[in-house]
C-alpha positions in Angstrom: -5.4 28.1 19.3 -2.5 30.3 17.7 -0.8 27.1 16.7 -3.8 25.7 14.9 -4.5 29.0 13.2 -0.5 28.9 12.2 -0.9 25.4 10.4 -4.6 25.7 9.4 -3.4 26.5 5.6 -1.0 23.6 5.5 -3.7 21.4 7.0 -6.2 22.6 4.0 -3.3 22.0 1.6 -2.5 18.6 2.5 -6.4 17.5 2.8 -7.3 19.0 -0.6 -4.8 16.3 -2.3 -5.4 13.5 0.8 -9.0 13.4 0.8 -9.5 11.8 -2.7 -6.8 9.4 -1.7 -8.6 8.7 1.6 -12.0 7.8 -0.4 -9.9 5.5 -2.9 -8.4 3.8 0.2 -11.9 3.4 1.6 -13.1 1.8 -1.5 -10.0 -0.7 -1.6 -10.5 -1.7 2.0 -14.2 -2.3 1.4 -13.4 -4.5 -1.7 -11.1 -6.5 0.4 -13.6 -7.0 3.2 -16.4 -7.9 0.6 -14.1 -10.2 -1.3 -13.3 -12.3 2.1 -17.3 -12.1 3.2 -18.5 -13.2 0.1 -16.0 -16.2 -0.4 -16.5 -17.2 3.2 -20.3 -17.0 2.9 -19.9 -19.2 -0.3 -17.8 -21.7 1.6 -20.5 -21.9 4.3 -18.8 -24.3 6.8 -16.3 -25.3 4.2 -13.0 -23.2 4.9 -11.5 -24.2 1.8 -12.3 -21.4 -0.5 -11.5 -18.8 1.8 -8.2 -20.4 2.7 -7.5 -20.6 -1.2 -8.2 -16.9 -1.8 -6.2 -16.1 1.4 -3.2 -18.4 0.2 -3.1 -17.1 -3.4 -3.4 -13.6 -2.4 -0.3 -13.6 0.0 1.7 -15.6 -2.7 0.7 -12.9 -5.5 1.0 -9.9 -3.3 4.8 -10.0 -3.0 5.5 -9.6 -6.3 2.7 -7.2 -7.2 3.7 -4.7 -4.4 7.1 -4.8 -5.4 6.2 -3.9 -9.3 3.8 -1.2 -7.9 6.3 0.4 -5.7 8.4 1.1 -8.6 5.4 3.3 -10.1 5.8 5.7 -6.7 9.1 6.9 -8.0 7.3 8.8 -10.9 5.3 11.1 -8.7 8.1 13.1 -6.9 10.1 13.6 -10.3 6.8 14.8 -12.2 6.2 17.2 -9.1 9.6 18.7 -9.2 9.3 19.6 -13.0 5.5 20.6 -12.8 6.3 23.1 -10.2 9.1 24.5 -12.3 6.8 24.7 -15.3 8.8 22.2 -17.3 6.1 20.6 -19.3 8.4 19.3 -22.0 10.3 17.1 -19.2 7.1 16.1 -17.6 6.1 14.7 -21.0 9.3 12.9 -21.3 8.7 11.2 -17.7 5.1 10.6 -18.8 6.1 8.5 -22.0 9.4 6.7 -20.4 7.2 6.0 -17.0 4.6 4.4 -19.2 6.8 2.0 -21.2 9.1 1.4 -18.3 6.1 0.1 -16.3 4.6 -1.9 -19.2 7.8 -3.7 -19.5 7.9 -4.3 -15.8 4.3 -5.4 -15.6 5.1 -7.9 -18.4 8.1 -9.3 -16.3 6.1 -9.4 -13.1 3.4 -11.4 -15.1 6.0 -13.9 -16.0 7.6 -14.4 -12.8 4.1 -14.9 -11.1 3.5 -17.4 -14.1 6.9 -19.2 -13.2 5.9 -19.2 -9.6 3.0 -21.4 -9.8 5.4 -24.3 -9.7 6.2 -23.3 -6.1 2.4 -23.7 -4.9 2.7 -27.4 -3.4 5.9 -26.3 -1.6 4.5 -22.9 -0.2 1.3 -24.7 0.7 2.9 -27.2 2.6 5.0 -24.3 4.4 2.3 -22.1 4.9 -0.7 -24.4 5.8 1.1 -27.1 7.5 -1.0 -30.0 8.8 -4.0 -28.0 8.9 -7.0 -30.1 10.0 -9.6 -27.7 8.6 -8.6 -28.3 4.7 -6.2 -30.5 3.1 -3.0 -28.9 1.3 -3.7 -30.4 -1.9 -7.6 -28.9 -1.8 -6.6 -25.5 -1.2 -3.9 -25.3 -3.6 -6.0 -27.0 -6.3 -8.3 -24.1 -5.8 -5.8 -21.5 -5.2 -4.2 -21.8 -8.6 -7.0 -20.8 -10.9 -7.8 -17.9 -8.7 -4.0 -16.9 -8.6 -4.1 -17.2 -12.5 -6.7 -14.8 -13.0 -4.7 -12.1 -10.7 -1.7 -12.5 -12.8 -3.5 -11.3 -15.8 -4.3 -8.2 -13.9 -1.1 -6.8 -13.0 -0.1 -5.4 -16.8 -3.4 -3.4 -16.4 -2.7 -2.2 -12.9 1.1 -1.3 -13.9 -0.3 1.0 -17.1 -3.0 2.4 -14.7 -0.4 3.1 -12.1 1.7 4.9 -14.4 -0.9 7.3 -15.4 -2.2 7.7 -11.7 1.3 8.5 -10.3 1.7 11.1 -13.1 -1.5 12.9 -12.3 -0.7 12.7 -8.7 2.6 14.6 -9.6 0.7 17.2 -11.3 -1.7 17.4 -8.1 -4.6 15.8 -9.3 -5.6 12.9 -7.1 -9.5 13.1 -7.8 -9.4 11.2 -11.4 -7.8 8.1 -9.9 -10.3 8.4 -7.0 -13.2 8.3 -9.3 -11.9 5.3 -11.4 -10.8 3.2 -8.1 -14.6 3.8 -6.6 -16.0 3.0 -9.9 -13.9 -0.3 -10.5 -14.3 -1.3 -6.6 -18.2 -1.0 -7.1 -18.0 -3.0 -10.1 -15.8 -5.5 -8.4 -18.4 -5.9 -5.8 -21.3 -6.4 -8.1 -19.4 -9.0 -10.0 -18.4 -10.9 -7.0 -22.1 -11.2 -6.1 -22.7 -12.4 -9.9 -20.0 -14.8 -10.1 -19.3 -16.4 -6.8 -22.9 -17.0 -6.5 -24.2 -17.4 -9.8 -26.4 -14.7 -10.8 -27.9 -13.9 -14.2 -27.6 -17.0 -15.7 -24.0 -18.0 -14.5 -23.0 -20.9 -12.6 -21.7 -20.5 -9.1 -18.0 -20.0 -9.4 -16.7 -19.4 -5.7 -13.5 -18.5 -5.4 -12.5 -18.4 -9.1 -15.4 -15.9 -9.6 -13.7 -13.5 -7.1 -10.8 -13.7 -9.4 -12.5 -12.8 -12.6 -14.2 -9.8 -10.7 -10.9 -8.6 -10.1 -9.6 -9.1 -13.3 -12.3 -7.4 -15.0 -12.7 -4.4 -12.6 -8.8 -3.9 -13.1 -9.1 -3.8 -16.7 -11.8 -1.4 -16.8 -10.1 0.9 -14.0 -7.2 0.8 -16.7 -9.3 1.8 -19.5 -11.4 4.6 -17.6 -8.5 6.2 -16.2 -6.1 6.1 -19.6 -9.1 6.7 -21.9 -9.9 9.9 -19.9 -6.7 11.2 -19.6 -5.7 11.1 -23.2 -9.1 12.2 -24.5 -9.7 15.1 -22.1 -8.7 18.4 -23.6 -7.2 19.9 -20.5 -4.3 17.3 -20.8 -3.6 17.9 -24.3 -0.5 19.8 -23.3 0.9 16.3 -21.8 -0.6 14.0 -24.2 -0.8 15.4 -27.7 1.7 13.9 -30.0 3.5 12.3 -27.3 4.8 9.2 -29.1 5.9 11.3 -32.3 7.3 14.1 -30.3 8.8 12.6 -27.3 11.7 10.4 -27.4 12.6 7.4 -25.1 15.6 8.1 -22.8 17.6 5.8 -20.7 18.8 9.0 -18.7 15.0 9.4 -17.8 14.4 6.1 -17.1 17.2 5.8 -15.1 16.0 8.5 -13.0 12.6 7.2 -12.5 14.1 3.8 -11.5 16.7 5.6 -9.3 13.9 7.0 -7.0 11.2 4.1 -7.5 13.9 1.1 -6.6 14.3 2.3 -3.1 10.4 3.2 -2.7 10.0 -0.6 -4.2 12.3 -2.1 -1.8 10.7 -0.4 1.3 7.0 -1.4 0.4 8.4 -4.8 -0.3 10.3 -5.4 3.1 7.5 -4.0 5.0 4.9 -6.2 3.3 7.0 -9.2 3.6 7.7 -8.7 7.2 3.6 -8.8 7.6 3.5 -12.1 5.5 6.5 -13.8 7.2 4.5 -13.1 10.7 1.6 -14.6 9.1 3.3 -17.6 8.2 4.9 -17.8 11.7 1.4 -17.3 13.5 0.2 -20.5 12.0 2.4 -22.6 14.5 0.1 -21.2 17.2 -3.2 -22.8 15.9 -6.5 -21.4 14.0 -7.5 -19.3 16.8 -4.2 -17.2 16.7 -4.3 -17.0 12.9 -8.1 -15.6 13.2 -6.9 -13.1 15.7 -3.8 -12.2 13.9 -6.1 -11.7 10.9 -8.4 -9.5 12.6 -5.5 -7.4 13.7 -4.1 -7.2 10.2 -7.5 -5.9 9.2 -7.6 -3.3 11.7 -4.1 -2.2 11.1 -5.1 -1.7 7.3 -7.9 0.5 8.4 -5.9 2.5 10.6 -3.0 3.0 8.0 -5.1 3.8 5.0 -5.5 7.3 6.3 -1.8 7.8 6.9 -0.9 6.5 3.4 -3.4 9.2 2.2 -1.5 12.0 4.3 1.6 10.6 3.2 1.0 10.6 -0.3 -0.3 14.3 -0.2 2.8 15.2 1.8 5.1 13.5 -1.1 3.3 15.8 -3.4 3.8 18.9 -1.6 7.4 18.3 -0.7 8.3 17.7 -4.4 6.9 21.0 -5.2 8.9 22.6 -2.5 11.8 20.7 -3.7 11.4 21.8 -7.5 10.5 25.5 -6.5 13.1 25.7 -3.9 10.7 27.4 -1.5 12.6 25.8 1.5 11.2 27.8 4.0 7.8 26.3 3.6 9.2 22.8 4.2 9.0 22.6 8.1 5.6 23.8 8.4 4.4 21.3 5.6 6.1 18.6 7.3 4.9 19.5 10.8 1.3 19.7 9.7 1.6 16.5 8.2 2.9 14.7 11.3 0.3 16.5 13.2 -2.7 15.4 11.1 -1.3 11.7 11.1 -0.6 11.8 15.1 -4.1 12.9 15.7 -5.7 10.2 13.9 -3.5 7.5 15.0 -3.7 8.5 18.8 -7.4 8.6 18.3 -7.7 5.3 17.0 -5.0 3.7 19.3 -7.2 4.9 22.3 -10.3 3.4 20.5 -8.5 0.1 20.0 -7.8 -0.2 23.9 -11.2 0.9 25.2 -13.2 -1.1 22.4 -10.7 -4.3 22.3 -13.4 -6.6 23.4 -16.0 -5.4 21.3 -13.9 -5.0 17.9 -13.2 -8.8 17.6 -17.1 -9.4 17.8 -17.4 -7.8 14.4 -15.7 -11.0 12.8 -16.2 -13.8 15.2 -18.3 -15.3 17.7 -15.4 -17.4 19.1 -14.6 -16.4 22.5 -10.9 -17.6 22.7 -10.5 -15.6 19.5 -12.0 -12.7 21.0 -9.9 -12.8 24.1 -6.4 -13.3 21.9 -7.4 -10.3 19.6 -8.4 -8.0 22.8 -4.9 -8.4 24.2 -3.3 -8.2 20.7 -5.2 -4.9 19.9 -3.3 -3.4 23.0 0.1 -4.0 21.5 -1.2 -3.1 18.1 -2.2 0.4 19.7 1.2 0.8 21.2 2.6 0.7 17.7 0.2 3.3 16.3 2.6 6.5 16.9 5.6 4.7 15.5 3.7 3.5 12.4 2.6 7.1 11.8 5.9 8.7 12.1 7.7 6.2 9.8 5.2 6.3 7.2 5.0 9.9 7.0 8.9 10.4 7.3 9.2 8.4 4.3 6.8 10.1 2.2 8.4 13.3 3.0 12.0 11.5 2.2 10.2 10.6 -1.3 8.9 14.1 -2.0 12.6 15.3 -1.4 14.1 12.2 -3.6 16.1 11.5 -0.5 15.3 7.8 -0.9 18.7 5.8 -0.8 19.0 6.1 2.6 15.3 4.4 3.3 16.9 0.9 2.0 19.4 0.4 4.8 17.0 1.5 7.5 14.2 -0.7 6.3 16.6 -3.7 6.2 17.9 -2.8 9.5 14.0 -2.3 11.1 12.4 -5.3 9.4 15.1 -7.8 8.6 17.9 -7.7 11.3 15.4 -6.3 14.3 11.6 -7.0 13.3 11.3 -10.5 12.5 14.1 -11.9 14.5 12.8 -10.2 17.7 9.3 -11.3 17.0 10.2 -14.8 16.6 12.6 -14.7 19.8 9.5 -13.4 21.7 7.0 -15.6 20.1 8.6 -18.8 20.4 11.4 -18.6 23.1 9.7 -16.4 25.5 6.5 -18.5 24.9 4.6 -14.9 24.0 2.9 -16.4 20.9 1.1 -14.4 18.5 1.8 -11.1 20.7 5.4 -11.7 20.4 5.1 -11.3 16.9 3.3 -8.1 17.4 5.9 -6.6 19.9 8.4 -7.2 17.2 6.6 -5.1 14.7 6.5 -2.3 17.9 10.5 -2.5 18.1 11.0 -2.7 14.1 8.7 0.5 13.5 10.0 2.4 16.4 13.5 1.9 15.0 12.4 2.8 11.4 10.5 5.7 12.8 13.4 7.2 14.5 16.0 6.8 11.8 13.8 8.3 9.1 12.6 10.9 11.5 16.1 12.0 12.1 16.9 12.0 8.5 13.9 14.4 7.7 15.3 16.9 10.4 18.6 16.8 8.8 17.0 17.5 5.4 15.0 20.3 6.9 17.9 22.0 8.5 20.1 21.6 5.2 17.2 23.2 3.2 16.4 26.1 5.7 20.3 26.9 5.5 20.1 27.4 1.9 16.9 29.5 1.7 18.7 31.8 4.6 21.8 32.3 2.3 19.6 32.9 -0.8 17.6 35.5 1.1 21.1 37.3 2.2 22.4 37.2 -1.2 
């Protein structure tokens, strides 16, 4: 009880920032589930539309997540200077960040268009000799959907630059409102375009793409317009272009923090994509079970992401103000909240392992495979929580270079090779791939946790010296 009272102010501080992010994450997951359900329902017994959406999304996601990851470098820098009251420097970060991420958005768009030529090759690799739908049909249907996603990259990057700036100054609510509003619009437009309502012809998968594109443009316009037209943000936005200069030094500082974050997100996402490709070798039932497992992982992870985002902001304030004596309690509170959530979910996964799959399928074989898989997924919940929050702490403290070798070791050297060996050589199939994640995530958790502890010790020593002086 005394421990709870001791950390209550730190729980409240984190949750104040995290709750809007949690609601945003819930909205994102809802849209993903709605897209899948609506396209799947449109296809009926024909799996081609759903396969096309899944294929195009996986292909698109790699470049998209790398580009979006770069925007995350803005938050800790803005948080540091905001906590010091340096409005002039935060304005410089805002302008340079928006210009930088707009350019990156254009580059990502060009890369994604160039990657269209790889679709037939990747289709053959990812879909193999599928009996459910021919490669040609899936690729043909995937390309129009993919093209609509490409055009959404630039508005999302502009939106992301403003969102990350706002998080740096401690405002997570405005982005939440735009995300939920855009997600609601997305679901409505899915219904209109996919099934053909209000005079529109039924569009199927491409309709989902148009819905995503329109909602993302609206999301960008809403956030940018609100930010630049609201009087309380005038100290950041007034005469921004005329009074603030573009600076390579400022741009470099954003990239210096953003590139390692982007690399970490890319490696982690790539590990799941590679596992998704490898699981195809074990047949449709294993693929279905794996997709159910990934959906459940995403539901679990969204809360940890929210706690981590709040922790990044709080740590950036500590770093900027040099109030290092608060660091240990802030960090411990984040770990405690994350672990309570993940342990609760892990318990539910084990207890309800046969009930959860029935939400997605009635196939008995898929249910049995998923039930076993959920036990292994439950086992890496602690590691997943620790590594995610540790990385968020390191972001806030701008100690991000170390993340790159850690994720290479964890995901490239250990996770995928071990998962492949267990899946194919030890005949554990899809479960072998999940065990690979247990080992990879545990490695990442241990190494990042050690780094966080090192930073805490060093900063507490600095705080003690300042008190003596």
